[in-house]
C-alpha positions as CSV (number, residue, x, y, z in Angstrom):
1,M,127.1,-29.6,-9.6
2,Q,125.2,-32.5,-11.3
3,M,124.6,-34.2,-8.0
4,L,123.2,-30.9,-6.6
5,M,120.8,-30.6,-9.5
6,R,119.6,-34.2,-9.0
7,R,119.0,-33.5,-5.3
8,H,116.8,-30.4,-6.0
9,V,115.3,-31.3,-9.3
10,H,111.9,-31.7,-7.7
11,V,112.1,-28.1,-6.6
12,L,112.5,-27.1,-10.3
13,L,109.4,-29.2,-11.0
14,V,107.3,-27.1,-8.7
15,L,109.0,-24.0,-10.1
16,S,107.8,-25.0,-13.6
17,W,104.2,-25.1,-12.5
18,L,104.6,-21.7,-10.8
19,I,106.1,-20.2,-14.0
20,M,103.2,-21.6,-16.1
21,G,100.7,-20.3,-13.6
22,F,102.4,-16.9,-13.6
23,S,102.2,-16.7,-17.4
24,L,98.5,-16.1,-17.1
25,A,99.2,-12.8,-15.4
26,F,100.5,-11.4,-18.8
27,L,97.0,-11.8,-20.2
28,V,95.7,-8.9,-17.9
29,P,97.7,-6.1,-19.6
30,A,97.2,-7.9,-22.9
31,A,93.4,-7.6,-22.5
32,W,93.7,-3.9,-21.5
33,S,95.7,-3.3,-24.7
34,L,93.3,-5.1,-26.9
35,F,90.3,-3.3,-25.5
36,G,92.1,0.0,-25.9
37,D,93.1,-0.8,-29.5
38,Q,96.8,-0.8,-28.6
39,Y,97.6,-3.8,-30.7
40,R,101.4,-3.4,-30.7
41,Q,101.5,-3.5,-26.9
42,A,99.0,-6.4,-26.9
43,H,101.5,-8.4,-29.0
44,V,104.3,-7.8,-26.5
45,W,102.1,-9.0,-23.6
46,L,100.9,-12.0,-25.5
47,L,104.5,-12.9,-26.5
48,G,105.4,-12.6,-22.8
49,F,102.6,-15.0,-22.0
50,G,103.7,-17.4,-24.6
51,G,107.4,-17.2,-23.6
52,A,106.7,-17.7,-19.9
53,L,104.3,-20.6,-20.6
54,G,106.8,-22.2,-23.0
55,A,109.7,-21.8,-20.5
56,G,107.6,-23.4,-17.7
57,A,106.5,-26.2,-20.0
58,L,110.0,-26.9,-21.1
59,L,111.2,-27.0,-17.4
60,W,108.3,-29.3,-16.6
61,A,109.2,-31.7,-19.4
62,L,112.7,-32.0,-18.1
63,T,111.7,-32.5,-14.4
64,H,108.3,-34.1,-14.3
65,R,109.7,-37.6,-13.5
66,Y,111.2,-36.3,-10.2
67,K,108.2,-35.7,-8.0
68,R,108.4,-36.0,-4.2
69,E,107.4,-34.2,-1.0
70,L,109.2,-30.9,-0.3
71,S,111.5,-30.7,2.7
72,V,112.1,-27.5,4.7
73,K,115.3,-26.8,2.8
74,D,113.4,-27.3,-0.5
75,G,110.8,-24.8,0.7
76,F,113.3,-22.1,1.3
77,L,115.1,-22.8,-2.0
78,L,111.9,-22.6,-3.9
79,V,110.9,-19.3,-2.3
80,N,114.3,-17.8,-3.3
81,L,114.1,-19.2,-6.8
82,V,110.5,-17.8,-7.3
83,W,111.5,-14.3,-6.1
84,T,114.5,-14.3,-8.5
85,V,113.1,-15.9,-11.6
86,L,109.5,-14.4,-11.8
87,P,110.7,-10.8,-11.6
88,A,113.1,-11.6,-14.5
89,L,110.1,-12.9,-16.6
90,A,108.0,-9.9,-15.5
91,A,110.7,-7.4,-16.6
92,V,111.1,-8.6,-20.2
93,P,107.9,-7.0,-21.6
94,L,108.9,-3.7,-19.9
95,M,111.9,-3.6,-22.2
96,F,109.6,-3.4,-25.2
97,T,106.9,-1.1,-23.8
98,V,108.8,1.6,-21.8
99,P,110.9,3.8,-24.0
100,G,114.6,4.0,-23.1
101,I,114.4,1.6,-20.1
102,S,117.5,-0.4,-19.2
103,W,117.4,-4.1,-18.1
104,T,118.4,-3.0,-14.6
105,D,115.5,-0.6,-14.3
106,A,113.1,-3.1,-15.8
107,Y,114.2,-5.8,-13.3
108,F,114.1,-3.3,-10.5
109,E,110.5,-2.3,-11.4
110,A,109.3,-5.9,-11.7
111,M,111.0,-6.8,-8.4
112,S,109.5,-3.8,-6.7
113,G,106.1,-4.8,-8.0
114,L,106.2,-8.5,-7.0
115,T,107.6,-7.8,-3.6
116,A,105.1,-5.0,-3.0
117,T,108.0,-2.6,-2.2
118,G,106.6,0.4,-4.0
119,A,109.9,2.0,-5.2
120,T,110.0,3.0,-8.8
121,A,112.7,3.8,-11.3
122,L,110.3,5.4,-13.8
123,A,109.2,9.0,-14.2
124,G,106.4,10.4,-16.3
125,L,104.0,7.8,-15.2
126,D,101.0,9.7,-16.6
127,L,102.5,9.4,-20.1
128,L,103.2,5.7,-20.0
129,D,101.1,3.2,-22.0
130,P,98.1,2.2,-19.8
131,S,99.1,-1.5,-20.1
132,V,102.5,-0.8,-18.5
133,N,100.9,0.9,-15.4
134,I,98.4,-2.0,-15.3
135,W,101.3,-4.5,-15.2
136,R,103.3,-2.6,-12.6
137,C,100.3,-2.4,-10.3
138,F,98.9,-5.9,-11.0
139,L,102.3,-7.4,-10.0
140,Q,101.8,-5.9,-6.5
141,L,98.4,-7.5,-6.2
142,I,99.6,-11.0,-7.0
143,G,102.8,-10.5,-5.0
144,G,101.1,-8.9,-2.0
145,L,99.8,-11.9,-0.1
146,G,102.6,-14.1,-1.6
147,I,102.8,-16.0,-4.8
148,M,103.8,-18.9,-2.7
149,L,100.4,-19.0,-0.9
150,L,98.8,-19.6,-4.3
151,A,101.3,-22.4,-4.9
152,V,100.4,-24.0,-1.5
153,A,96.7,-23.9,-2.6
154,V,97.5,-25.7,-5.9
155,L,100.2,-28.2,-4.9
156,P,97.9,-30.9,-3.5
157,F,96.2,-31.1,-6.9
158,L,99.7,-31.9,-8.4
159,G,100.3,-34.6,-5.8
160,L,102.8,-32.5,-3.8
161,G,102.6,-31.3,-0.2
162,G,102.7,-27.6,0.7
163,M,103.3,-27.4,4.4
164,Q,107.1,-26.7,4.1
165,L,106.5,-24.1,1.5
166,F,103.9,-22.4,3.7
167,K,106.3,-22.3,6.6
168,A,109.1,-20.8,4.4
169,E,106.9,-18.1,2.9
170,M,104.4,-17.1,5.7
171,P,105.6,-14.3,8.0
172,G,105.3,-14.3,11.8
173,P,106.3,-16.6,14.7
174,M,102.9,-18.4,14.9
175,K,102.9,-19.9,11.4
176,D,102.6,-23.5,12.7
177,T,99.0,-22.7,13.9
178,R,96.7,-24.1,11.3
179,L,93.3,-22.4,10.5
180,T,92.0,-25.6,8.9
181,P,93.0,-29.3,9.0
182,R,94.4,-29.0,5.5
183,I,97.0,-26.4,4.7
184,A,95.8,-26.1,1.1
185,E,92.3,-25.2,2.3
186,T,93.8,-22.5,4.5
187,A,95.7,-21.1,1.6
188,R,92.6,-21.1,-0.6
189,G,90.6,-19.4,2.2
190,L,93.2,-16.6,2.6
191,W,93.2,-16.0,-1.2
192,G,89.4,-15.9,-1.1
193,V,89.5,-13.2,1.6
194,Y,92.1,-11.3,-0.5
195,F,89.8,-11.5,-3.5
196,V,86.7,-10.2,-1.7
197,L,88.6,-7.3,-0.1
198,S,90.1,-6.5,-3.5
199,M,86.7,-6.4,-5.2
200,A,85.3,-4.2,-2.4
201,C,88.2,-1.8,-2.8
202,L,87.8,-1.7,-6.6
203,L,84.1,-0.9,-6.5
204,S,84.7,1.7,-3.8
205,Y,87.3,3.6,-5.8
206,R,85.1,3.5,-8.8
207,W,82.2,4.9,-6.7
208,G,84.5,7.5,-5.3
209,G,85.2,9.0,-8.8
210,M,88.2,7.1,-10.3
211,S,88.0,5.7,-13.8
212,W,87.9,1.9,-14.1
213,D,91.6,1.9,-15.1
214,D,92.7,3.9,-12.1
215,A,90.3,2.1,-9.8
216,F,91.8,-1.3,-10.8
217,M,95.4,-0.1,-10.6
218,H,95.0,1.6,-7.2
219,M,93.0,-1.3,-5.8
220,C,96.0,-3.6,-6.7
221,T,98.4,-1.3,-4.9
222,T,96.1,-0.5,-1.9
223,V,95.2,-4.1,-1.0
224,G,98.8,-5.2,-1.9
225,L,100.1,-2.3,0.3
226,G,102.7,-1.5,-2.3
227,G,101.7,2.1,-3.2
228,L,102.7,2.2,-6.9
229,S,100.5,4.6,-8.9
230,S,99.7,5.5,-12.4
231,H,100.3,9.2,-11.7
232,D,103.4,11.1,-10.7
233,Q,101.4,12.9,-8.0
234,S,100.2,9.6,-6.5
235,F,96.9,10.1,-4.6
236,G,97.3,13.8,-4.7
237,Y,96.3,13.7,-8.4
238,W,92.6,13.6,-7.4
239,N,92.7,15.9,-4.3
240,S,89.5,14.1,-3.3
241,P,88.6,13.7,0.4
242,T,86.3,10.8,-0.5
243,L,89.0,8.8,-2.3
244,E,91.6,9.6,0.5
245,W,89.3,8.3,3.3
246,L,88.5,5.2,1.2
247,A,92.2,4.6,0.8
248,V,92.8,5.1,4.5
249,L,90.0,2.5,5.2
250,F,91.3,-0.2,2.8
251,M,95.0,0.4,3.7
252,A,94.2,-0.1,7.3
253,L,92.1,-3.2,6.6
254,A,94.9,-4.7,4.4
255,G,97.3,-4.2,7.3
256,I,95.4,-6.7,9.4
257,S,96.2,-10.4,9.1
258,F,94.0,-12.1,6.5
259,A,93.9,-15.1,8.8
260,R,91.7,-13.1,11.2
261,Y,89.3,-12.3,8.4
262,F,89.2,-15.9,7.4
263,M,88.2,-16.8,11.0
264,V,85.6,-14.1,11.0
265,W,84.1,-15.7,7.9
266,R,84.3,-19.3,9.4
267,T,82.8,-18.3,12.7
268,R,80.3,-15.7,11.3
269,S,81.4,-13.5,14.2
270,P,83.7,-10.4,14.5
271,R,85.1,-11.8,17.8
272,P,88.3,-13.2,16.2
273,L,89.2,-9.6,15.4
274,W,88.4,-8.0,18.7
275,R,90.0,-10.7,20.7
276,D,93.3,-10.7,18.8
277,T,96.0,-9.0,20.8
278,E,97.9,-8.0,17.7
279,V,94.9,-6.5,15.9
280,R,94.0,-4.4,19.0
281,A,97.6,-3.2,19.3
282,Y,97.6,-2.4,15.6
283,V,94.4,-0.3,15.8
284,L,95.5,1.5,19.0
285,V,98.9,2.4,17.6
286,L,97.4,3.8,14.4
287,L,94.8,5.9,16.2
288,A,97.3,7.2,18.7
289,A,99.8,8.1,15.9
290,I,97.0,9.9,13.9
291,A,96.0,11.9,16.9
292,V,99.6,12.9,17.7
293,V,100.3,14.0,14.1
294,W,97.0,15.8,13.9
295,V,97.7,17.8,17.1
296,I,101.3,18.6,15.9
297,L,100.0,19.9,12.5
298,L,97.5,22.2,14.2
299,R,99.9,23.5,16.8
300,Q,102.7,24.1,14.3
301,G,100.4,26.0,12.0
302,Q,100.8,23.6,9.1
303,H,97.0,23.6,8.6
304,V,94.4,26.2,9.4
305,D,91.5,23.8,8.9
306,A,91.2,21.0,11.5
307,G,89.3,18.7,9.1
308,H,92.0,19.1,6.4
309,A,94.7,18.5,9.0
310,L,93.0,15.3,10.2
311,R,92.6,14.1,6.7
312,D,96.3,14.6,5.9
313,A,97.4,13.1,9.2
314,A,95.2,10.0,8.8
315,F,96.2,9.4,5.2
316,Q,100.0,9.8,5.6
317,V,100.2,8.0,8.9
318,V,98.3,4.9,7.6
319,S,100.0,5.0,4.3
320,V,103.5,5.0,5.7
321,A,102.8,2.9,8.8
322,T,101.3,0.1,6.6
323,T,104.3,0.4,4.2
324,T,102.0,1.4,1.3
325,G,103.8,4.7,0.4
326,Y,101.0,6.7,-1.2
327,A,101.3,10.5,-0.8
328,T,99.0,13.5,-1.0
329,T,101.4,16.1,0.3
330,D,105.1,16.5,0.9
331,Y,105.2,15.4,4.6
332,L,109.0,15.9,4.7
333,L,108.1,19.6,5.1
334,W,106.2,18.8,8.3
335,P,108.0,19.1,11.7
336,T,110.9,16.6,11.7
337,F,109.4,14.5,14.5
338,V,106.4,13.5,12.3
339,P,108.2,11.8,9.3
340,V,110.6,10.1,11.8
341,L,107.6,8.8,13.8
342,M,105.9,7.6,10.6
343,L,109.0,5.8,9.3
344,L,109.4,4.1,12.7
345,L,105.8,2.9,12.5
346,G,106.4,1.6,9.0
347,G,108.9,-0.9,10.5
348,I,106.7,-2.4,13.1
349,V,103.0,-1.7,12.7
350,S,101.6,-4.2,10.1
351,C,100.2,-7.5,11.3
352,A,101.8,-10.8,10.5
353,G,99.8,-12.4,7.7
354,S,98.9,-9.1,6.1
355,T,100.4,-7.7,2.9
356,G,102.4,-5.1,4.8
357,G,106.1,-5.0,5.3
358,G,108.3,-4.5,8.4
359,I,109.0,-6.9,11.3
360,K,105.3,-7.1,12.1
361,M,103.4,-6.0,15.3
362,V,103.3,-9.5,16.7
363,R,107.1,-9.6,17.0
364,V,107.1,-6.2,18.8
365,L,104.5,-7.5,21.3
366,I,106.5,-10.7,21.8
367,L,109.7,-8.6,22.3
368,A,107.9,-6.6,25.0
369,K,106.6,-9.8,26.6
370,V,110.0,-11.4,26.7
371,A,111.6,-8.2,28.2
372,S,108.9,-8.2,30.9
373,H,109.5,-12.0,31.4
374,E,113.3,-11.5,31.9
375,L,112.7,-8.6,34.4
376,V,110.5,-10.9,36.4
377,R,113.1,-13.6,36.4
378,L,115.8,-11.2,37.6
379,I,113.7,-10.6,40.7
380,H,112.2,-14.1,41.1
381,P,114.7,-16.5,39.5
382,R,112.6,-19.6,40.3
383,V,109.3,-18.4,39.1
384,I,107.5,-20.2,36.3
385,N,106.3,-17.4,34.0
386,P,105.9,-18.6,30.3
387,V,105.6,-15.9,27.6
388,T,102.1,-15.9,26.3
389,L,100.3,-13.9,23.6
390,G,96.5,-14.0,23.3
391,G,96.3,-16.8,25.8
392,M,98.8,-19.0,23.8
393,T,102.3,-19.9,24.9
394,V,104.9,-18.5,22.5
395,P,107.2,-21.4,21.5
396,G,110.9,-20.8,22.0
397,A,110.4,-17.5,23.9
C-alpha cells in the first residue's frame, strides 16, 4: 500500500491544486447569500470554501516534493479521483442548507450536478434557499465541459504536462488531433468559447423575461446540458414561447463540439462548422426528428395549433436529444413512438467535445462507415478502402 502511494503521490499533488481551485466555486453561492441578506447560509458556503481550500492546501503540503510528468495511467487515475472527491466536497454544504437531506441524497445531488446528469433527489425546488439552487446549477456549468479541461489549462503554470490528462478526459475517437501546438492553449481556448456562449445565454434569458437569478441558473444548466432547474415545473414554469425558443437555440448550440467554435474564431470563418461531417449529421438528425414529432402531434390530435405543436416538438426533441432534460409538458402522454425516439436520440446525437452525454454522433458515423467498409471487403477482399471521416483516416478502424 505504501509503495502504491509513493508511485502515485504526484497524482495527489495535482489533485490538491484542483481541490484548491474548486474551493473558489463555493464563493458563488456565498455571494448570492450575502447580497440576499441570508447570512446564515453565507456562513455555510464560506466554511465550505475554507474547508476545501484547507484540505487542498494540506494535501499539497504533503505531496509538493513529488512533482513529475503524468503518464496515461496517472491521467485516468486522476480523472477518477476528481469525479469521486469533488462531489463529496460539493455535497457537504447541502447537508446544512437543505432541510432533512441525507448524505446519500446530498452526494447524489452533487454528483448529478458535476457530471451534468440532471437527475435530482430533491422536491420542492421553488421553496429551497436560492443559494442551494445556485449551487446545484453552477456545478453543472463547471462540470459540463469538464473540470479536467480547466486543469489542463492550468497545469503548465505548475510545471506539469497536461496531454495525458486531456486524453483521459476528452470524449471522442479523434482526441489526438490538436487545435493548437500547445495543449494548454487549446484547453484555454475551449474554456473561452464556453464562457462566451454562457454569457450570451445569460443575457438572452434575462432579455426573455427571467430574473437575474433564474437567468444565471438556467444558463448554467442550458450550456452545461444538465437540465437542473430552480422550479419543479422546469421550463414550463414560465410558459413563454420566447424563452423556450431561446432554450432550443442554446441547447442546440451547446450540443456542437466547442472545438469547432474555437476553429471558427481562429479562422474568422464559419466554414469549420459547415464542413464538419459530425455537425452536419447532428443538425440534420435534429431537424428531421423535430419534423417527424411535429407531424405525429398534429396527426394524433395532440395539438390543434400547428405553431404550438412545433414549439413543443422542437423544445422536447432538442432537450432530450442533447441530454439536457428540460420539460414544458409531459411528453410521456404523447404517442409511444415519440418518447422512444427521443430517448434513442439522447444516446447518440450530441457531438464529441460538447457538454452533451451519450456515445456521441461521431461514433455513430464511424460505426456506419466501418459497417460499409466491411461490406465492401466481403465483396472485394483485396480492395484498399480505409475508413475516413471528414477527409481524415480514422485510426484503428
